[in-house]
Backbone as JSON, one array per atom type, in Angstrom:
{
  "sequence": "MSNLKHPLPPILAPYRDRIEATIKPYVGIELVPDDSLTWWSSKFPGEQISRADLPYLPKGMSYPQTPEGEYLHLLIQINFAEAPPLEPFPKQGILQFFIANCDYYRIRRKPLAEFNPDLTVGEVRVLLVDSYFYWDDSLNE",
  "N": [[30.72, -9.91, 37.61], [30.96, -9.57, 34.19], [28.79, -10.49, 31.52], [29.24, -9.82, 28.98], [31.04, -10.06, 25.95], [32.67, -8.15, 24.82], [33.93, -4.9, 25.75], [31.66, -2.31, 26.78], [30.82, 0.76, 25.09], [31.36, 3.91, 26.7], [28.99, 5.49, 26.66], [26.96, 3.63, 26.67], [27.21, 2.32, 29.05], [25.49, 2.87, 31.35], [23.36, 1.26, 30.74], [24.04, -1.35, 31.0], [23.02, -3.6, 32.57], [20.48, -4.02, 31.42], [21.19, -4.59, 28.8], [22.78, -6.9, 29.14], [20.81, -8.61, 30.03], [19.58, -9.37, 27.72], [21.18, -11.18, 26.47], [21.66, -14.17, 24.75], [22.14, -17.76, 24.67], [24.57, -19.14, 22.45], [26.25, -20.67, 19.66], [29.4, -20.23, 18.53], [30.81, -19.95, 15.25], [33.55, -20.99, 13.45], [35.17, -20.58, 10.46], [37.03, -22.84, 8.58], [39.13, -23.7, 6.0], [38.79, -26.82, 4.32], [39.39, -29.51, 2.44], [38.8, -32.13, 2.83], [36.31, -32.75, 3.74], [33.37, -34.66, 4.48], [30.34, -35.92, 2.91], [28.37, -35.51, 4.81], [29.38, -33.7, 6.61], [29.54, -30.61, 8.53], [29.34, -27.53, 6.77], [30.26, -24.61, 4.83], [29.89, -23.78, 1.75], [32.33, -22.54, -0.54], [33.58, -20.06, -2.92], [34.95, -21.47, -4.93], [33.92, -24.37, -6.03], [34.09, -27.61, -4.66], [34.12, -31.21, -4.32], [33.82, -31.5, -1.63], [32.14, -29.46, -0.95], [29.58, -30.15, -1.57], [26.15, -30.96, -0.78], [24.75, -33.23, 1.69], [22.34, -35.52, 0.78], [19.52, -37.46, 1.47], [19.29, -40.82, 0.26], [17.65, -41.13, -2.79], [16.36, -38.69, -2.6], [15.52, -35.71, -4.28], [17.56, -33.09, -5.66], [17.28, -29.83, -4.29], [15.22, -27.39, -5.9], [14.15, -24.36, -7.61], [10.74, -23.24, -8.22], [10.8, -22.92, -10.95], [12.56, -24.79, -11.8], [15.3, -24.37, -11.54], [18.43, -25.19, -10.12], [19.12, -24.93, -6.64], [21.57, -23.3, -4.54], [23.77, -24.61, -2.11], [23.87, -23.04, 0.91], [24.57, -23.28, 3.6], [25.44, -26.06, 5.66], [24.69, -27.77, 8.5], [25.76, -30.14, 10.72], [24.4, -31.46, 13.4], [25.45, -33.34, 15.15], [28.12, -32.77, 15.18], [28.26, -30.37, 16.39], [28.44, -28.3, 19.38], [26.19, -29.02, 22.11], [23.11, -27.26, 22.21], [20.32, -25.94, 23.55], [17.22, -25.07, 22.07], [17.96, -26.87, 20.09], [18.37, -29.83, 18.01], [20.26, -32.82, 18.87], [21.34, -34.4, 16.99], [21.31, -34.94, 13.42], [20.92, -33.17, 10.29], [20.96, -29.86, 9.23], [20.09, -27.83, 6.57], [20.54, -25.03, 4.44], [19.4, -23.66, 1.49], [19.77, -21.59, -1.4], [18.61, -19.54, -4.11], [20.02, -18.42, -7.3], [21.16, -15.17, -6.97], [21.87, -11.87, -7.2], [21.71, -10.06, -5.17], [22.46, -11.41, -2.84], [24.95, -12.09, -3.59], [25.28, -14.52, -4.91], [26.64, -16.2, -7.36], [27.17, -18.41, -9.06], [26.18, -19.49, -11.33], [25.03, -18.11, -14.47], [24.22, -14.67, -13.9], [21.3, -13.97, -12.07], [18.32, -11.99, -12.4], [18.28, -9.01, -10.46], [16.56, -9.19, -7.47], [15.08, -8.0, -4.85], [12.9, -8.83, -3.4], [12.65, -11.68, -2.42], [11.09, -14.75, -3.19], [9.26, -17.49, -1.71], [9.95, -19.69, -3.21], [12.61, -19.34, -3.81], [14.25, -19.95, -1.72], [15.22, -22.63, 0.35], [14.86, -24.72, 3.17], [16.13, -27.49, 4.7], [15.69, -30.17, 6.92], [17.26, -32.91, 7.93], [16.54, -35.45, 9.87], [17.85, -37.73, 10.63], [20.69, -39.52, 9.5], [22.56, -41.67, 7.37], [25.47, -43.56, 6.54], [25.39, -44.29, 3.54], [26.96, -45.11, 1.42], [30.13, -46.02, 1.34], [32.02, -45.45, -0.59], [31.75, -42.83, -1.24], [33.44, -41.28, 0.22], [35.89, -41.58, -0.91]],
  "CA": [[31.33, -10.46, 36.4], [30.18, -9.21, 33.01], [28.49, -11.52, 30.53], [29.54, -9.28, 27.66], [32.33, -10.49, 25.41], [33.44, -6.95, 24.51], [33.55, -3.78, 26.63], [30.65, -1.37, 26.28], [31.23, 2.16, 25.01], [30.9, 4.64, 27.9], [27.62, 6.0, 26.53], [26.02, 2.53, 26.94], [27.49, 1.74, 30.38], [24.34, 2.89, 32.26], [22.36, 0.27, 30.31], [24.7, -2.67, 31.03], [22.13, -4.65, 33.08], [19.43, -4.28, 30.43], [21.83, -5.23, 27.64], [23.17, -8.26, 29.53], [19.58, -9.41, 30.16], [19.16, -9.82, 26.39], [22.15, -12.14, 25.93], [21.14, -15.53, 24.54], [23.18, -18.75, 24.38], [24.85, -19.31, 21.02], [27.45, -21.42, 19.31], [30.19, -19.5, 17.54], [31.26, -20.76, 14.12], [34.82, -20.56, 12.86], [35.34, -21.21, 9.15], [38.38, -23.34, 8.32], [39.14, -24.45, 4.73], [39.07, -28.24, 4.5], [38.95, -30.27, 1.27], [38.55, -33.53, 3.18], [34.98, -32.88, 4.35], [32.5, -35.72, 3.96], [29.03, -35.43, 2.47], [27.52, -35.17, 5.96], [30.07, -32.73, 7.47], [29.1, -29.21, 8.53], [30.1, -26.82, 5.73], [29.85, -23.38, 4.18], [30.59, -23.84, 0.47], [33.02, -21.32, -0.96], [33.46, -19.63, -4.31], [35.44, -22.54, -5.79], [33.2, -25.56, -5.59], [34.76, -28.9, -4.7], [33.23, -32.27, -3.83], [33.59, -31.28, -0.2], [31.11, -28.43, -0.78], [28.27, -30.66, -1.97], [25.33, -31.31, 0.38], [24.25, -34.58, 1.91], [20.92, -35.71, 0.51], [19.15, -38.86, 1.66], [19.17, -41.59, -0.98], [16.35, -40.99, -3.44], [15.85, -37.32, -2.49], [15.93, -34.84, -5.38], [18.27, -31.87, -5.28], [16.31, -28.72, -4.21], [15.11, -26.51, -7.07], [13.12, -23.33, -7.6], [9.57, -23.69, -8.97], [11.12, -22.88, -12.38], [13.46, -25.89, -12.1], [16.72, -24.03, -11.38], [19.0, -25.77, -8.9], [19.5, -24.0, -5.59], [22.94, -23.43, -4.04], [23.9, -24.86, -0.68], [24.4, -21.88, 1.62], [25.2, -23.81, 4.81], [24.99, -27.36, 6.14], [25.11, -27.97, 9.89], [25.56, -31.47, 11.27], [24.27, -31.21, 14.83], [26.3, -34.27, 15.9], [29.44, -32.15, 15.25], [28.15, -29.08, 17.09], [28.18, -28.39, 20.82], [24.75, -29.01, 22.39], [22.5, -25.96, 22.48], [18.86, -26.06, 23.59], [16.39, -26.26, 21.88], [18.35, -27.54, 18.86], [18.56, -31.28, 18.15], [21.63, -33.29, 19.13], [21.78, -35.07, 15.77], [20.59, -34.54, 12.23], [21.59, -32.18, 9.44], [20.14, -28.72, 8.83], [20.66, -27.25, 5.36], [19.9, -23.86, 3.85], [19.69, -23.51, 0.07], [19.33, -20.3, -1.92], [18.66, -19.42, -5.57], [20.89, -17.39, -7.86], [20.65, -13.86, -6.58], [22.95, -10.89, -7.09], [21.55, -9.39, -3.88], [23.24, -12.16, -1.86], [26.22, -12.41, -4.27], [25.31, -15.91, -5.34], [26.91, -16.02, -8.79], [27.84, -19.59, -9.58], [25.63, -19.67, -12.67], [24.81, -16.75, -14.97], [23.52, -13.82, -12.94], [19.85, -13.84, -12.12], [17.91, -10.59, -12.24], [18.23, -8.54, -9.08], [15.2, -9.3, -6.94], [15.14, -7.87, -3.4], [11.73, -9.46, -2.8], [12.77, -13.11, -2.66], [9.88, -15.53, -2.94], [9.49, -18.75, -1.0], [10.56, -20.63, -4.13], [14.02, -19.07, -3.99], [14.98, -20.38, -0.53], [14.74, -23.89, 0.91], [15.51, -25.17, 4.4], [15.89, -28.92, 4.88], [16.18, -30.78, 8.16], [17.34, -34.36, 7.84], [16.63, -35.76, 11.3], [18.85, -38.78, 10.82], [21.38, -39.82, 8.26], [23.38, -42.87, 7.47], [26.54, -43.6, 5.56], [24.84, -45.28, 2.63], [27.92, -45.57, 0.42], [31.47, -45.65, 1.79], [32.84, -44.98, -1.7], [31.6, -41.37, -1.34], [34.57, -40.64, 0.89], [37.14, -41.82, -1.63]],
  "C": [[30.42, -10.17, 35.21], [29.97, -10.41, 32.1], [28.81, -11.07, 29.12], [30.94, -9.69, 27.22], [33.25, -9.3, 25.16], [33.01, -5.82, 25.45], [32.51, -2.87, 25.96], [31.26, 0.01, 26.11], [30.67, 2.9, 26.23], [29.45, 5.11, 27.83], [26.58, 4.92, 26.84], [26.19, 1.92, 28.32], [26.29, 1.79, 31.32], [23.29, 1.81, 31.93], [22.9, -1.17, 30.36], [23.74, -3.78, 31.47], [21.06, -5.02, 32.05], [20.0, -4.99, 29.2], [22.18, -6.67, 27.98], [21.95, -9.17, 29.67], [19.1, -9.95, 28.81], [20.09, -10.87, 25.79], [21.53, -13.53, 25.88], [22.3, -16.49, 24.3], [23.36, -18.89, 22.87], [26.08, -20.2, 20.86], [28.17, -20.6, 18.25], [30.69, -20.45, 16.46], [32.54, -20.16, 13.57], [35.01, -21.32, 11.56], [36.8, -21.59, 8.94], [38.34, -24.11, 7.01], [39.53, -25.91, 4.96], [38.51, -29.01, 3.3], [38.63, -31.72, 1.58], [37.19, -33.73, 3.84], [34.2, -34.02, 3.7], [31.18, -35.1, 3.52], [28.22, -34.9, 3.65], [28.19, -34.2, 6.93], [29.36, -31.37, 7.46], [29.95, -28.46, 7.52], [29.43, -25.54, 5.29], [30.55, -23.39, 2.82], [31.18, -22.49, 0.09], [32.79, -20.99, -2.42], [33.89, -20.74, -5.27], [34.86, -23.85, -5.28], [34.08, -26.81, -5.72], [33.76, -29.95, -4.23], [32.88, -32.07, -2.37], [32.49, -30.26, 0.06], [29.7, -28.93, -1.12], [27.48, -31.12, -0.75], [25.07, -32.81, 0.48], [22.77, -34.57, 1.56], [20.59, -37.18, 0.75], [18.95, -39.55, 0.31], [17.75, -41.47, -1.52], [15.77, -39.59, -3.38], [16.39, -36.48, -3.65], [16.65, -33.62, -4.84], [17.27, -30.71, -5.29], [16.38, -27.79, -5.42], [14.07, -25.42, -6.81], [11.89, -23.89, -8.32], [9.81, -23.72, -10.48], [12.1, -23.99, -12.77], [14.94, -25.57, -12.01], [17.23, -24.62, -10.06], [19.39, -24.68, -7.92], [20.93, -24.28, -5.16], [22.91, -23.7, -2.55], [24.55, -23.65, -0.04], [25.15, -22.34, 2.86], [24.61, -25.18, 5.11], [25.56, -27.54, 7.54], [24.76, -29.38, 10.31], [25.56, -31.31, 12.79], [25.1, -32.17, 15.68], [27.71, -33.71, 16.05], [29.44, -30.86, 16.07], [27.99, -29.28, 18.59], [26.68, -28.34, 21.08], [24.26, -27.61, 22.75], [20.99, -26.13, 22.42], [18.26, -24.89, 22.83], [16.76, -27.05, 20.62], [18.55, -29.04, 19.08], [20.03, -31.63, 18.38], [22.19, -34.07, 17.95], [20.9, -34.63, 14.63], [21.35, -33.45, 11.5], [20.58, -31.11, 9.06], [20.84, -28.05, 7.65], [19.84, -26.05, 4.91], [20.36, -23.76, 2.4], [19.13, -22.18, -0.4], [19.49, -20.28, -3.44], [19.72, -18.42, -5.99], [20.33, -16.03, -7.49], [21.82, -12.91, -6.4], [22.91, -10.18, -5.74], [22.38, -10.07, -2.8], [24.59, -12.6, -2.42], [26.36, -13.9, -4.56], [25.46, -15.86, -6.86], [27.58, -17.24, -9.41], [27.33, -19.98, -10.96], [25.49, -18.26, -13.24], [23.94, -15.96, -14.0], [22.01, -13.83, -13.15], [19.52, -12.35, -12.02], [17.89, -10.24, -10.77], [16.79, -8.56, -8.6], [15.26, -9.2, -5.42], [13.97, -8.54, -2.69], [11.75, -10.96, -3.1], [11.46, -13.81, -2.34], [10.25, -16.81, -2.21], [10.2, -19.74, -1.91], [12.05, -20.45, -4.29], [14.87, -19.48, -2.79], [14.37, -21.69, -0.05], [15.53, -24.19, 2.18], [15.13, -26.64, 4.57], [16.43, -29.36, 6.22], [16.1, -32.29, 7.98], [17.56, -34.84, 9.26], [17.54, -36.94, 11.61], [19.49, -39.05, 9.47], [22.2, -41.07, 8.46], [24.39, -42.84, 6.34], [26.2, -44.66, 4.53], [25.81, -45.76, 1.58], [29.31, -45.11, 0.84], [32.34, -45.13, 0.66], [32.73, -43.46, -1.87], [32.76, -40.65, -0.71], [35.88, -40.8, 0.14], [37.48, -40.68, -2.55]]
}
């Protein structure tokens, strides 16, 4: 029984065992538009920003910025409580990736930034909120 999801081209067939040995467990992600997402839901914000595209931030936490003070854009938010379990990832908590304006990644929600293929640490942020709570039910209204 093959572990490959798709058939191999004939030229790669002799290497099937070696290729299958490299397969790692993963969770597939299917994007489905949904304007009813909560602050703590898993999400990939789209081109047209809605409240559902805004990230969860613990009360009192500042919104991530570059060293120059420009706000970063939420690239993805994963709520591990909504995801199937996958070792070694946590079973709860929220993982967020933020990115600065950058034409290279087609992030254009503010005026275009200069093209910069050498992104610095200040242009990307990764946050892991290991626990969260529903601190204000009015946020869902």
